[in-house]
N, C-alpha and C positions, 0 to 999 in steps of 0.2 A: 722266196722254202712254199713248199704247196702245200696249198690251202684246200684239205681235207673237207672243210664244213663248207664252202662254196662248189669242189665239184659231188660233195653228200646233195644238194638243195640245188643242184643243177639235174642232177640222176630223177629227185623227189616229186624235183617240178615234172616232169619230163613222162613220167608212169600214172600221178593223181592226175596232168591234166589228161594224156594221153597224145602226146606229142609227142613225134621224134624230135631226135636232139640231137650234133653230129657226133663221129667217133672222140672220145678226147684229147686233147692235144698236149696234155702238161704230162711229161715222162712220169710212170708210175713203178714198181717195183710190187713184188702178189701181196708183198705185207701192209704195203699204201693199199693198194684198193680193197683186202678185205678194211680196211680202218675204214675207207669210205662206203664200202656196203656198211658195217656196221653203222657210219653218224647215221647213213639215208635211214637205216630202218627204225633207226630211234629219232628221227619226227614221225615214222608213224606212230611206235608208242605214241609217244608222245598225243599224237591225233586220237588215241584210244584203242587202238588196237594192240593186242596182245601177241608175245611169240607163242606158237603151238608142235614149233616140231623140226626141221630143217631137211633137205634136197638136197641128192647130193648130180651128181653132173660131172659127165670123159667118166663113167665107169665101163666103158666099151672101149675091149686093148687097142680095135681100130679106130677109134675116136683118138684118143690118147695120140695114138700113131699122125695122125693127122695134123692132129694141131701141136706134135712135137712136145709132148708137155709127159711124165713117169706119173703124176698125184691127179687123183681126185679132186671137182672141185665141189664148192657147195654154200647154199645160200637161206636162210631163213624165212622158213615158212606164218603169215600169222594168221591167223582168226578174221580177219578182213578180203582174205585171199580164198576160203572156205564157196563152195558150192556144192547144194545140196544136189546125192543121184538123181538125175531126171529130172534134176531145173534146166532152166535155160538162160543162157550167157544175150546180151550186147556187146556185139564187138563195137561199139562206140566204148566203152570203156580200155579199152585196145590198140595200139599203134598198130603191129603187124601180128597180131597170134597165130602159135603152130600150135601142133596136137601131139603127146606121144603119153605112149599105151606103155605103165608102169605096175610096178608094186609095193604097196604101204606095208609098212612095220605100225603096231601100236605098242608102248612098251607102260605093262604092268612094273619093274624096276628099274628105277636109274641104273644106266649102265655108263659101268668108272672106261676112261678113255682106253685101257689096257685087258682085253677081253677076248676071249676064244670065239671060234665059230658057238663051239656049245654052247658056252657063254651065254654069248648074243641070243642064240636060238632061245634058253630058258627064260630070259627078261621079256619076249613075247607075251600080249596079252592077245594079240589078234596078228591075221594076214591078210590083204586085202586086193582086190584088182581095183586099179585104180588111174586117171587121165591127171597130168599136165598140161597147162597150159602158160608156155612159154612165149613169151614176148620181151624179146631184145628192145629199148629204146631209141636203138640207135639207128639212126638213117641207112637205108636200102640194105639192114640186120645183116650188117657189116663190122664189125668188132675185132678185135684182137683179146687175148689171153688174158690182157690185166682190166683191159674196156667190160669184161662179159661181167668176171667180178664182182668189180664193184659194181654192177650195175641190177647188183645182187641174183647172180648166175642166172638172169632172164628169168628169174622166175618169177611167175605172175598171179594165176592162180591152179588149182585145185580140186580135183571132184576123187572122191573115195567110196567103192562099190563097197558090197556089202563081207564085211568081216568075218574071215575066218578061223578056225581050229588052226597053230601056227604047227603043230606037230604033224606035220607031213612035209616029204623033199617037195623044197624050192628050185630042186638043179639043174630041172626042165621041162619047164611047163611051155607048154605053145599058148602063144598068142594070139589072137584077131584081132584089130581093131577094122572096125568099119562103119562106114558112115555112111545113111539111106539104108541101110542094107544088103551093103558092097562090101567084098574086104581094100580094105586097102593099105594093111601093113598087115606082114605078115611073122613072125618072130618067136624065142624064144627067149622065157627066164634064161639062160645060158648067158647069155648077152650082155647079162649085167655081172661082170669077173668071175662065169660060170657058176655063179654061184649068189644069188640077193645075198646071203649072208655073210657074202664079205665085204659089203656094201655096209653094210649096217655096224659092220667091225671098226671101216673103217668110217663112218657116223661118229662113232662115241668115240674115235679117237680128236677128231678135226675140231667137234665138238668144244669138247675138253681142252683142245691145247688153246682156245681161243676162250677159254672161262667160263663159255656155255654147255657145262655139262649134260650128257639125255638125261633127260630127267621121268619118270612113273608118266604114264601121261601122252608124253609126247609123241608125237606122228612122225614117220620116217620115209623117204619117198625117196626106192633103192637109185632110180635114173632109166633112163629110156631102154627099153626091150625091145628095137627095133633102129 
């Protein structure tokens, strides 16, 4: 019988201690993988962290095709994962971190599981440029679909830039990620499902299905734009 709690403890310890762990050998269904993620995050909540939102993954059609899936994945964000804009971090907190430019949404209203693009836009308090620091806890950054979902969809930390008025078109915003003043990633918000609001609609659906509907004050990371 599958030991969800044991797998969750293994992944939680890997994240907590920034130590790589082998890929999971247990045969997990996608439902099992989300159960592991939920149990692993419950351990963080027990240590005093609180959920502040969710992150979306596989929001690029090309990434879906690469992974052989037709559905996005998601993970939980906690206050312990927040990094202030302009702050610094230590690589010692992570196993092998990567960074992705994204768009973040802030909700002013709760969002039901079934919502239109216009309805999702109307529920926004703000939109901001953001960075997600992803950090698969698996050795050599190698994992299957169920591995990554169990590992909170590789989410590790996030940085939110200045909040802006959401009453603007988000469908094709140019995005440049620079490191030490040098452009390293150039893309467009259109890479996020053609319009990042589609990612927000999907987030509402998936969160409600998991029994954790999106609430006012939640932050949603829309997914990688490059």
